[in-house]
C-alpha positions in Angstrom: 61.0 94.4 137.2 61.6 92.7 133.9 64.9 92.4 132.1 64.5 92.6 128.4 67.6 91.2 126.5 68.2 91.8 122.9 67.5 89.1 120.3 70.5 87.0 119.5 71.0 83.9 117.4 73.1 81.1 119.1 74.2 79.0 116.2 75.4 75.5 116.7 78.5 74.0 115.4 78.0 71.0 113.1 79.9 68.8 115.6 77.7 70.0 118.5 74.3 69.7 116.9 74.4 67.1 114.3 72.2 64.5 115.9 73.0 60.9 115.2 70.4 58.2 115.5 72.5 56.3 118.0 72.7 59.4 120.1 69.1 60.4 120.3 66.4 57.7 120.1 63.2 57.0 122.0 64.4 53.4 122.4 64.9 51.9 125.8 68.6 51.5 126.3 70.5 49.5 129.0 70.7 51.8 131.9 71.9 49.3 134.5 75.2 51.1 134.9 73.8 54.6 134.7 74.3 56.6 137.9 71.1 58.6 138.5 71.8 59.8 142.1 74.9 60.9 143.9 75.8 62.9 147.0 76.7 66.1 145.3 75.3 69.0 147.4 73.3 72.0 146.1 75.4 75.0 145.1 74.4 77.5 147.7 71.5 79.0 149.7 70.4 81.2 146.9 70.1 78.3 144.5 68.4 76.0 147.0 65.7 78.5 148.0 65.2 79.7 144.4 64.7 76.1 143.2 62.0 75.6 145.8 60.3 78.8 145.0 60.1 78.0 141.3 58.9 74.4 141.7 56.4 74.9 144.5 54.6 77.8 142.9 53.9 75.7 139.8 52.2 73.1 141.9 50.2 75.6 143.9 49.2 78.2 141.3 49.9 77.1 137.7 46.4 77.1 136.1 46.6 74.4 133.5 44.6 71.3 132.6 47.8 69.5 131.4 49.7 67.1 133.6 53.2 68.3 134.3 56.4 67.6 136.1 58.4 70.3 137.9 61.7 69.2 139.5 64.9 70.6 140.9 68.4 69.0 140.6 67.1 65.9 138.7 69.2 64.4 136.0 68.1 64.9 132.4 69.2 61.9 130.3 68.8 62.6 126.6 71.1 60.3 124.7 73.0 57.1 124.6 76.2 57.3 126.6 75.9 61.1 126.9 76.4 62.5 130.4 73.2 63.9 131.9 72.4 67.5 132.3 71.2 68.5 135.8 69.2 71.7 135.5 68.4 73.6 138.7 64.7 73.6 137.6 63.0 71.5 135.0 59.5 71.8 133.7 57.9 69.3 131.4 54.2 69.4 130.2 52.0 66.5 129.2 53.8 64.0 131.3 52.9 62.1 134.5 55.1 61.2 137.4 55.9 57.5 137.1 54.2 55.3 139.7 57.0 52.8 140.4 60.0 54.6 141.8 61.9 51.4 142.3 62.7 51.4 138.6 65.8 53.3 137.9 64.4 54.9 134.7 61.6 56.4 136.8 63.8 58.2 139.2 65.3 60.7 136.7 64.2 62.3 133.6 65.0 59.9 130.8 63.8 61.3 127.5 63.1 57.8 126.1 60.9 57.0 129.1 58.9 60.3 129.1 58.7 60.3 125.4 59.8 64.0 125.0 62.4 66.5 126.2 61.2 69.0 128.8 59.8 72.4 127.8 61.9 74.4 130.2 65.3 74.1 131.9 66.6 76.8 134.2 70.2 77.3 135.3 71.0 79.5 138.3 74.5 80.8 138.0 76.7 80.7 141.1 80.0 81.2 139.3 81.5 81.0 135.8 82.6 77.3 136.1 79.3 75.9 134.8 79.7 77.7 131.4 76.0 78.4 131.2 76.3 80.7 128.2 78.7 78.4 126.4 78.9 74.6 126.2 75.9 74.1 128.5 73.7 76.3 126.2 74.7 74.1 123.3 74.1 70.9 125.3 70.5 71.9 126.2 69.8 72.7 122.5 71.2 69.3 121.6 68.9 67.7 124.2 65.9 69.4 122.5 64.8 71.5 125.5 62.3 74.1 124.3 63.3 77.0 126.5 66.7 77.5 128.3 66.7 80.1 131.0 69.9 81.5 132.7 69.3 83.4 135.9 72.5 85.2 137.0 71.7 86.9 140.3 75.3 87.5 141.2 76.0 89.0 137.8 78.8 86.6 136.9 78.2 87.2 133.2 77.5 91.0 133.2 74.6 93.2 134.1 71.9 91.2 132.5 70.7 88.8 135.2 68.0 87.0 133.3 68.2 85.5 129.8 65.6 83.4 128.0 66.4 81.3 124.9 63.9 79.6 122.7 64.9 76.5 120.6 64.3 77.1 116.9 65.5 74.2 114.8 68.8 73.1 116.3 69.8 76.4 117.8 68.6 78.9 120.4 67.4 82.4 119.9 67.6 84.8 122.8 64.2 86.3 123.3 63.5 90.0 123.6 60.8 89.3 126.1 60.4 86.9 129.0 57.1 85.2 128.0 57.3 81.5 127.2 54.5 81.3 124.7 54.6 77.5 124.2 54.3 77.0 128.0 51.8 79.8 128.8 54.0 81.3 131.5 56.4 84.2 131.8 59.3 84.9 134.1 60.0 88.1 136.0 62.3 89.4 138.7 60.3 90.1 141.9 61.7 92.0 144.9 60.2 90.6 148.1 60.5 88.2 151.0 60.5 84.5 150.6 61.1 82.3 153.6 62.3 85.2 155.6 64.8 86.5 153.0 64.3 89.7 151.1 65.9 89.4 147.7 65.4 89.8 143.9 63.8 86.4 143.2 63.0 84.8 139.9 59.3 84.1 139.7 56.8 82.6 137.3 54.1 84.9 136.1 51.0 84.8 133.8 50.6 86.8 130.6 49.4 89.8 132.6 52.5 89.8 134.7 50.8 88.5 137.9 53.2 86.3 139.8 52.3 82.7 140.6 51.8 82.5 144.4 53.2 80.1 146.9 50.9 78.2 149.1 51.6 80.5 152.0 51.0 83.6 149.8 47.7 82.2 148.6 46.7 81.5 152.2 47.6 85.0 153.2 45.7 86.4 150.3 42.6 84.5 151.3 43.0 85.6 154.9 43.2 89.3 153.8 40.2 88.8 151.6 38.2 87.3 154.5 39.2 90.2 156.8 38.1 92.7 154.2 34.8 91.0 153.8 34.3 91.0 157.6 35.2 94.7 157.8 32.6 95.5 155.1 30.0 93.4 156.9 30.8 95.2 160.2 30.4 98.6 158.6 27.1 97.7 157.0 25.8 96.4 160.3 26.8 99.6 162.0 25.0 101.7 159.4 21.9 99.6 159.9 22.0 100.1 163.7 22.4 103.9 163.2 19.1 103.7 161.3 17.4 101.8 164.1 17.6 98.4 162.3 18.9 95.4 164.1 21.0 93.5 161.5 20.6 90.2 163.4 16.8 90.3 162.7 17.4 90.5 159.0 19.0 87.0 159.0 
């Protein structure tokens, strides 16, 4: 099931989107006092499971030759002395996971370190406190994130549970479809069971609408394929025996 929002322009105010050089440079700042980790818990069970579903399927089934990073609840630092954003899910293409995690700048997503903003940030709405369709939408545009996705499973902001915005210039445009052309992936609402819970889950999909499978789903798919092959082989062997042919002698 896909939710197709209408196209809407989300214009920035001059104050919100006028980028100053000192605010947004790919220059290594002093981050010795920056807090990159804290003990803040995840929002709820929906968010925690949804984060895992979206990140693990990328690593198990995203068909791309590009290196990429998919994370959940990792700080996105995009400007000097600007508080980080912490998307529920972040996807960045053409980047590699840093080798040395002892360096603070390698434990979060610092734009100056990775050299670019991420392509996708997904926010999962637990309540209206996060202001995902207001100030946070503007913040992600200011950070230069290519696609901003708001998944609202509890319908805190109305009946539309999935909104996808594409950055054009300094502002977001709400897309009328759910395909992220610059990434080569789409998003869809899938009703099914994940980790024992039947729900309407947000899933990645390809341009034909086929969902990206988890590792368990891929293993189950391979198991079913092997069973079907065995059944076909057994039927063929039975037909040969009915004709007086021993299939074992044909090997």
